[in-house]
Every structure is written in structure tokens, then in C-alpha cells.
Wavefront OBJ file of the C-alpha trace (Angstrom):
o trace
v -42.184 -4.316 -1.853
v -40.330 -1.098 -3.094
v -35.901 -2.003 -3.701
v -33.833 -1.359 -0.817
v -31.127 1.281 -1.385
v -27.969 -0.723 0.027
v -28.885 -4.530 0.759
v -26.904 -5.526 4.200
v -24.015 -8.487 3.309
v -27.073 -10.673 5.249
v -29.776 -9.709 3.042
v -27.526 -10.346 -0.034
v -26.241 -13.769 1.070
v -29.573 -14.667 1.416
v -30.554 -14.123 -1.715
v -27.449 -15.467 -3.416
v -27.953 -18.463 -1.644
v -31.402 -18.961 -2.847
v -29.563 -18.409 -6.485
v -27.470 -21.005 -5.669
v -30.421 -23.709 -5.308
v -32.648 -21.863 -8.263
v -29.382 -23.290 -10.543
v -28.595 -26.502 -8.778
v -32.112 -27.376 -10.043
v -31.659 -26.420 -13.524
v -34.103 -23.916 -13.461
v -34.297 -19.800 -14.765
v -35.101 -17.160 -12.679
v -38.272 -16.840 -15.134
v -39.239 -20.629 -13.808
v -38.890 -19.324 -10.250
v -40.906 -16.065 -10.688
v -43.943 -18.380 -12.304
v -43.663 -20.252 -8.996
v -44.274 -17.329 -7.403
v -46.372 -15.304 -9.510
v -44.405 -12.660 -9.436
v -42.494 -10.489 -12.659
v -38.932 -12.225 -13.314
v -36.970 -8.612 -12.747
v -38.449 -9.023 -9.000
v -37.313 -12.288 -8.862
v -33.657 -11.340 -9.636
v -34.040 -8.737 -7.588
v -34.638 -11.023 -4.510
v -32.044 -13.159 -5.403
v -29.485 -9.439 -5.272
v -31.003 -8.919 -2.162
v -32.493 -5.743 -3.061
v -35.948 -6.998 -2.250
v -37.198 -8.721 0.920
v -38.950 -12.608 0.637
v -40.885 -14.218 3.030
v -40.198 -17.409 5.231
v -42.930 -19.011 3.646
v -41.763 -17.815 -0.094
v -38.232 -19.660 0.750
v -39.608 -22.822 1.546
v -41.816 -22.782 -1.532
v -38.884 -22.139 -3.722
v -36.627 -24.977 -1.733
v -39.459 -27.139 -2.639
v -39.774 -26.580 -6.025
v -36.065 -26.795 -6.625
v -35.930 -30.035 -4.682
v -33.578 -29.102 -1.980
v -32.385 -31.888 0.159
v -31.321 -30.448 3.023
v -33.771 -29.650 5.241
v -31.356 -27.504 7.880
v -30.186 -25.255 5.021
v -34.046 -24.549 4.113
v -34.739 -24.033 8.045
v -31.789 -21.370 7.957
v -33.058 -19.680 5.252
v -36.108 -19.099 6.432
v -34.830 -17.896 9.737
v -32.932 -15.179 7.716
v -36.201 -14.340 5.553
v -38.017 -13.672 8.231
v -35.587 -12.075 10.904
v -36.410 -8.504 10.816
v -34.109 -7.682 13.949
v -32.860 -3.914 14.021
v -29.701 -4.241 15.817
v -27.561 -1.650 18.137
v -25.615 -1.183 14.376
v -28.250 0.524 12.530
v -28.120 3.363 14.471
v -24.750 4.207 12.889
v -26.500 3.917 8.983
v -25.369 6.630 7.543
v -22.434 7.839 9.780
v -20.295 4.846 8.989
v -19.460 2.432 6.255
v -21.872 0.014 5.615
v -19.477 -2.732 5.999
v -18.786 -1.977 9.584
v -22.472 -2.519 10.185
v -22.437 -5.831 7.955
v -19.553 -7.149 10.697
v -21.538 -5.842 13.779
v -24.233 -7.702 12.055
v -22.177 -10.957 11.142
v -20.706 -11.116 14.654
v -24.559 -11.131 15.997
v -25.804 -14.322 14.361
v -22.250 -15.826 14.573
v -22.702 -19.567 16.324
v -18.705 -18.954 17.066
v -16.302 -16.780 15.656
v -12.213 -17.547 14.998
v -10.061 -14.140 14.240
v -6.032 -14.551 13.198
v -4.332 -11.259 14.135
v -1.083 -10.630 12.731
v -1.374 -6.590 12.825
v -3.417 -5.221 15.048
v -5.159 -7.202 17.973
v -8.193 -8.311 16.770
v -11.187 -5.465 17.356
v -13.281 -7.302 19.649
v -10.490 -7.566 22.217
v -9.464 -4.008 21.377
v -9.479 -1.073 24.501
v -10.850 1.991 23.453
v -7.257 3.468 23.756
v -5.838 1.370 21.359
v -8.865 1.314 18.860
v -8.556 5.236 19.089
v -4.732 4.933 18.086
v -5.334 2.599 15.021
v -8.560 4.533 13.546
v -6.246 7.728 14.171
v -3.823 6.526 12.190
v -5.432 6.476 8.794
v -4.326 8.546 5.912
v -5.566 11.334 5.766
v -6.638 11.514 9.102
v -10.300 11.363 10.135
v -12.250 14.126 11.658
v -13.533 13.752 15.095
v -16.456 13.237 14.094
v -16.000 10.407 12.221
v -13.214 8.678 14.411
v -14.911 8.694 17.553
v -18.377 6.713 16.135
v -15.941 4.352 14.725
v -14.248 3.986 18.585
v -17.563 3.256 19.698
v -18.807 1.221 17.562
v -15.821 -1.389 18.151
v -16.282 -0.856 21.602
v -20.119 -2.116 21.177
v -19.142 -5.037 18.827
v -17.659 -6.748 22.178
v -21.190 -7.560 23.515
v -20.947 -10.633 21.413
v -17.960 -11.899 23.901
v -19.653 -10.505 26.874
v -23.139 -11.056 26.867
v -25.938 -13.063 28.494
v -25.598 -16.189 25.386
v -21.729 -14.998 24.461
v -20.695 -16.426 21.322
v -17.518 -18.981 21.561
v -14.832 -17.089 20.586
v -11.049 -18.351 19.851
v -8.416 -15.517 18.505
v -4.603 -16.320 17.840
v -2.425 -13.270 17.581
v 1.191 -13.266 16.956
v 3.807 -11.743 19.605
v 4.576 -8.983 17.479
v 0.966 -8.010 17.610
v 1.403 -7.849 21.555
v 4.550 -6.103 21.497
v 3.892 -3.009 19.062
v 2.953 0.039 20.560
v 0.294 1.383 18.121
v 0.351 4.904 20.808
v 2.768 4.133 24.041
v 3.652 2.032 27.071
v 0.647 2.754 28.756
v -2.137 1.522 25.924
v 0.467 -1.149 25.367
v -0.039 -2.201 28.811
v -3.767 -1.552 29.401
v -4.169 -3.920 25.926
v -2.323 -6.605 27.446
v -4.432 -6.258 31.009
v -7.103 -6.628 28.570
v -6.340 -9.622 26.411
v -5.197 -11.419 29.825
v -9.375 -10.403 31.297
v -11.426 -11.748 28.160
v -9.166 -14.922 28.132
v -10.655 -15.897 31.800
v -13.810 -16.135 30.302
v -15.035 -19.764 29.121
v -16.123 -18.392 26.043
v -13.067 -16.602 25.112
v -9.959 -18.588 24.033
v -6.813 -16.300 23.086
v -3.993 -18.036 21.707
v -0.294 -16.810 20.734
v 2.718 -17.420 18.123
v 5.804 -16.485 20.037
v 8.661 -15.089 17.689
v 10.528 -18.514 18.049
v 7.769 -20.446 16.479
v 9.009 -22.382 13.520
v 7.678 -22.997 10.223
v 5.440 -19.896 10.743
v 4.881 -17.584 7.438
v 1.301 -16.334 7.652
v 1.713 -12.699 8.109
v -0.782 -12.217 5.695
v -3.151 -14.578 7.223
v -5.531 -12.681 9.445
v -8.885 -12.982 9.015
v -12.521 -13.746 10.674
v -14.466 -16.312 10.396
v -17.924 -16.523 11.719
v -19.682 -20.037 11.566
v -23.684 -19.868 10.725
v -26.952 -21.650 11.734
v -25.564 -24.267 9.284
v -21.583 -24.964 7.840
v -23.106 -24.029 4.623
v -23.897 -20.665 5.441
v -20.585 -19.842 7.230
v -19.148 -16.412 6.264
v -15.205 -15.232 6.275
v -14.067 -11.653 6.741
v -10.625 -10.739 5.111
v -9.051 -7.104 4.444
v -8.232 -5.932 1.432
v -6.491 -2.732 0.573
v -9.655 -0.668 -0.391
v -11.928 -2.333 2.708
v -13.147 -5.718 3.987
v -14.763 -8.366 1.639
v -17.095 -11.472 2.501
v -16.065 -14.769 1.639
v -19.008 -17.557 1.384
v -17.872 -19.911 -1.546
v -17.349 -23.602 -0.205
v -13.864 -23.925 -2.024
v -12.965 -20.454 0.132
v -14.536 -21.426 3.421
v -12.609 -24.779 3.462
v -9.058 -22.836 2.657
v -9.560 -20.526 5.555
v -10.685 -23.358 7.659
v -7.622 -24.993 6.831
v -5.669 -21.749 6.703
v -7.076 -21.284 10.472
v -6.094 -24.816 11.681
v -2.636 -24.125 10.271
v -1.946 -21.038 12.213
v -3.224 -22.573 15.422
v -1.242 -25.345 15.457
v 1.695 -22.517 15.551
v 0.324 -20.986 18.548
v 0.839 -22.310 22.338
v -1.632 -23.595 24.477
v -4.408 -21.489 25.802
v -2.576 -21.792 29.453
v 1.007 -21.015 28.163
v -0.132 -18.127 26.020
v -1.637 -16.683 29.439
v 1.765 -17.143 30.736
v 3.450 -15.717 27.930
v 1.510 -12.503 28.147
v 2.217 -12.245 31.943
v 5.650 -12.097 31.017
v 5.365 -9.866 28.124
v 3.158 -7.241 30.630
v 6.316 -6.971 32.780
v 8.817 -6.173 30.172
v 6.698 -3.425 28.727
l 1 2 3 4 5 6 7 8 9 10 11 12 13 14 15 16 17 18 19 20 21 22 23 24 25 26 27 28 29 30 31 32 33 34 35 36 37 38 39 40 41 42 43 44 45 46 47 48 49 50 51 52 53 54 55 56 57 58 59 60 61 62 63 64 65 66 67 68 69 70 71 72 73 74 75 76 77 78 79 80 81 82 83 84 85 86 87 88 89 90 91 92 93 94 95 96 97 98 99 100 101 102 103 104 105 106 107 108 109 110 111 112 113 114 115 116 117 118 119 120 121 122 123 124 125 126 127 128 129 130 131 132 133 134 135 136 137 138 139 140 141 142 143 144 145 146 147 148 149 150 151 152 153 154 155 156 157 158 159 160 161 162 163 164 165 166 167 168 169 170 171 172 173 174 175 176 177 178 179 180 181 182 183 184 185 186 187 188 189 190 191 192 193 194 195 196 197 198 199 200 201 202 203 204 205 206 207 208 209 210 211 212 213 214 215 216 217 218 219 220 221 222 223 224 225 226 227 228 229 230 231 232 233 234 235 236 237 238 239 240 241 242 243 244 245 246 247 248 249 250 251 252 253 254 255 256 257 258 259 260 261 262 263 264 265 266 267 268 269 270 271 272 273 274 275 276 277 278 279 280 281 282 283
């Protein structure tokens, strides 16, 4: 099987989890390669996500590693067997890989938690809001790059609108709602969109008001995606030169704790809706 030119974050995660299981068993990559009858270099490529692996091989390895977590093994086998070519694949070579990885992460998530302290979360943005955010980039994007970004962001919203919609909870600070990324019309339309989305049974939007005491989480923006089993959860955080995906157990625990800490400063869902209605009248 030829090596992938650029594995996705999901493919890298599968390989990384297999490497963790092997290392926990105290075995070398050569030991694992011998079990599968492949060269050690190919085994290393599998663990790097550069080469695919079948579900049957995943189960053979897990058995050899004496992995006691059957649910994790089943989830990894499902990841290996998944050959879904999602809509995001249409943007390969058009948008940076991180855009595709994010859409794939959301597509497979059991639930999504998000904190917005600088912008309205992407899944809740209107087209005009998204265009204003992308247009602020320095240097400015040409139209041929700007519009695919906006279109991609709008298509991502399918995960909270489809028939089997994901459970989604967003916590946003009042400063996000008051910031006019464009003009008053766009700001009002964005608030209307937040209110409309929050009426869906699978979507909860909560607001941290300016007068909330003890809130110092201005840098707490994150997206927490629940995996098929807790050990396969993933966190996406923005970094100065792109987003990073976190999946170490200690990182996941820290991000779950951070989300709950930020969430505790927010109004209840009902009070948040009332708050947004009042803000809409003030804009």
C-alpha cells in the first residue's frame, strides 16, 4: 500500500493510539511488524498514519498487546474500517488541511462543547459574520480563497442541523456578542441566528455576562469533541500559526475541567436567551 502524501488528523490519531497500545505492552515496532508479517518500516508508517491498516489487523494487534479495553478496540477497528469520503474532501488542495480535519472531527463526534471568547463559534456563525472574520486576515485573502473558507464554514453547520444532529453546547462571553465584526446589521443578524439555533433541542448556547465575578478565562477558547469512547476524545485549540489537536489523557482532563470552570460562570440557558434578546434590542 503506497504511503499517503498527507494523512488526516483522524488517520494520525488511529496510528498514534496503536503505538500507545504497543508501548503499554512493552513491545517494539519490530515485534508488532513480525506479528503482521510486514517490514518494521511499514509498521512505523502505520503508526504514523502514513499507511492504512485494516480492522482485522487492528484487532490482531490489540489481542497481541493484551489490551483489556474492548470498547476502545472496537472503536479503533471502526476507525480503521471507515472509508467515508465526506463533503470536506471536496476542499482538498483548496483549503489548508486543518479545515478538513476540523470538519471530519465534528462529523464523527458524539457531542461537542465549545467556548467562544473572541468570536462567535464557527458552527453558529452567519455567512456575513464568517466573511467578515476571514476578511480581517493580514495579508487579505483573495476572493478565490476567501469564498471557499466561508462556504466550508457554512457547510460545517450540518452537524448540528442534520437528522442525527450532534449534541452541541456553546459558552460565549458577552464581549463576543457586542463586538461588531462588520456593522450593526450583521451583528443583529448574528444574534438572531444564535437565538434561532438555541431553540433546537440539541443546541445549548450560554452567555457569560460582563458583570460575572471571578471570570479570568479570556484565553479559554476551545472545541471539545467527544469520541466514540472517552479515550478517543479530542480538543482543538487555536494557536498563533494554526490550530492544534490535543488528545493526551492529561490534556483531555485539563480541557474538560477548563470547560466546566468556564461554564460555571455562564448564565443558565433560559437566562442566556433572555440576555441575548435584550442585547438584540440594544444593537
